[in-house]
N, C-alpha and C positions, 0 to 999 in steps of 0.2 A: 776393261778385259773383254775380249770378243772369242767366239767359238766359230772355227771353220770346219767344215766337213768336205774332204777331198776324195774324187773317185779314184779310178785305177792309175796309179803313177807309173807301174810298170819299169822302174829304172830310168824314168827319164827326169833325172836330177837337175838338169839346166833348167827345165820347164816348171819345175817345183819351186826352185828358189826364186825364178821371176815371178810365179804367182805369188809367192809369200812377201815378195818385195812390193809388188802391187799393192797388196792390202795392207802394208806395213805392219805385217807380223812381228810382234814382239814376244820372243820366246819364254820369257819370264812370267809374262802376263795372260797373254793370249793362249787358247787351247786349240789343238789341231787333231781333228780326227780323220780315219783314213778307212774308206770302205773296201778294203781288201785289194789283192793283187798289189802289193807294194813294190814286187819286182817281176823281171821277168819280160823277153821280148825289146826292153830298151837297152840302151848303150852303157848305163852307168849304175848298175846294180849294188854294187859294193857302197859306191859314195851314197847312194839313197838310202840304204839300209842302216848305215852307220851314223847318218844325220838324223835320220827319225829316232834311233835308239838313245841318242843323247837330247833329245828334246824333254825339257822338265814336264810339259801338259800336254802329252800325246796320248790318244788311245788308237787302237785299229782292231779290225776284225781280219782274220785269214780268208784269204780268197783261195780259188782253185790252183793258182800259180805258185802262191806262197807254199802250199801243202805240196804241190808237185815238186818244188825245190828241196824240201824235206825229204821226201821218198827218194830223189836221187841221191842227195848226201847221205841218208842213212840204210838204205836199203840196195839192193842189186838193180834198182830200176834203171834203164838206161836214158840219157838224155835225149830230147827229141832235136830233131835238127834246127828248129828254131828257137831253142833254149839260149839265153843269153847270158846266164849266171855262173859261168866258169870263173869270173873273176872273185867270185863269193867262195867258190870250192877251193880255190887256189889260196885264198885269205888265211893269214896266220891267227885271223880271229874267227874262223870258221866254227869252232866249238862255241863259243860264246854266241855267236848269231844263231845257231841251231837252238840252243837252250832258250834263247830270248824269244824266238820264233814260237817254240812248243808252249810257252806261256801266254799266248795270246789267245783271245775267244774267238768264236765263230759267229758271235752277234751279241749285241746289248742294248739295253734299254735305259735311256735318261729320263729320270722323271721330271727335272726341269723344264726340258724343252718338249716333254711327251713324244719323244722320237725313238724309233727301233731302228738300229743300224745293223746291216746285215750286206753280205757280199753280193749274192744274186738275187734272193727273194725269200716270200713266206707264203705258201699255198693258202687259201682263205678258209681251209678247214682247221687250219692251227691258229689258236689264240698266239698272242706275243707271250703271255706266261709259259703256254706249252713249248713253242719254239725255243725259249730260254732254257727250259728244263732239258729238252732234247740236245740243245746245244752244248750244255753243262755235261752230258753224258758223253759226248765224244771228247770234249776238252779234258775231261778226268782221265781218259785211255790216252790222248794225246801226251800227256803231262806223265803218265804211270808207267809201269813195266812193260804194259802191251802195246807201247807206241810202235814199235817196228812190225808188228803183226797188223795193227790197223793200216799204217802205210803201205805195208805189202800188198794188202787187199782191198784197198780203197778205189781201185780203178774198176770201171765198168758201169754200165747203165741199168743194170737189173739188181734188185726190183725196181720198177720204175714207179711205184707206189708206196707209200709208208704205211706200216701197220704195227699196232702196239704189241701183236705178238710176235714180232721179229727180234732176235736175238743176235748178240755177238756181233761179228763182222758184217753180217748181212744188215743188221740194224746201224750199226755205225756208217756203212757205206751209203744207206739210204738217206740218213740224217744228213750227212756231209753233202752229198750230191743235192739235196733240196736246198741247203744254205749256200753254197757255194757255184752250184751249177744250173739251177733252174732258169728258164725261160718261158717255156710254154706248158701249159698244163690244162685239165679240164676240170669241171665243177667238182668232181669227186677227187681231186689232187693226184689222179694220174698224170705223170712226167713225160715229156718228150725232149730228149737231149740232142738229138742230132741237127736240128735247125738253128743256125745263129743270125738269119736275117730277121727282118722285122715282120716277115710274112708268115702267117700261123699256118702251121699244116692242117690238113682235115680233122676236125675235131677237137682241136686245142685252141687255146687262146693266151694271150700274154697273162702271167700270173695276177698281175695287178688289175686285169678286167673284171674279175670276179668280186661282188661285193663282200666286206667284212663288217665282223659286228662290232669292232673298235674303230675309234677316230684318231687313233696316235697315227702321226706321220711316219712312214718307213722310209729310210734312206738308203739307196742300194747303188752298187755298178754293175761291173761285168758284162753289160749288153751296150757296147759301143755302136751297133747297127741302128739303135733307136735314137740316137742322137740327141740324148737327153729328154725325150717327150714322153710322157705319159698319159696326158690329156686329164691329169688329175691332181690337185695340189696335194692330196694324200701320201702320193708316191713321186719321190723325187729320184730321178736317174741322173747319176753324177759321172758314169763314164761317157765321156765325149770324144774318145778314139784319138788321145794323145799320141799313143805310140803308133798310131795308123796315120799320123800327118796331120791330125785335125786340131783339138785343143784339150787343155788341162783346165778343169772346172773346180772352182771351190764355192759353197754356200755358207754363207754367213748367218748361222742360226739367230743371232740376235735382232735382224730385221729382215731375214730371209732374202738377201740381196745375193744375187749371182756374180761372180768373177770368173773370167776365163784369160787363158794365155794361148797364143796359137804355138803350134808345135814348131820346132827348130827346124830351119831347111834341110832337106835331105831326108827325113822321115819317110 
């Protein structure tokens, strides 16, 4: 039995199946974890999500694209020009897919491997237990009666810093932005959301450049521009830009070996 963690799949079903074949993935024995952004921007979103839903040993965290899909599907949010999940919206399984996504976490910690899995990141001012607590607040809202209110008010860059005094929609948005959109921040946890390259804006640095008080490894996706490089064994970046024509990457936790498949031609 082996455990594999895959970065942003984003509807690249052909590459996903090729990668799993490359590692001889056995669905009944092996485990697959996904670091968010299961769907959107790629060509085969319905196939991807239905494949993942039927796997017996699969865990995932929600990414910003997964949450965006829920907002489009459930509220009056208009799809963007780059969205490619119309195949899911048109599916007879739409209701089941929505309910399944709503039950997924924003982060999780695995004691056996001592790893924390999140889509975007975790600021150094948050301990892992704190991050899990904050994530559980949003998860409860997403699974509860206020989920439409949450999804309708999820968008926006403000506030750009978390405070325990925040409440309601403001608090949910800040937690969600931190866990699913974070790239750059400062030592106090103030976040900058506009820059998507690997070049830090003035006064900010990549969130993983700040020292932490714990030694747990943090596995994340979201940031294709850094090409899987963090300069630290503690932080493992798994978004290697498959949907942008580069690679889909998996980490085997049992021996820390990386496996990659090149994107199909035409991406």
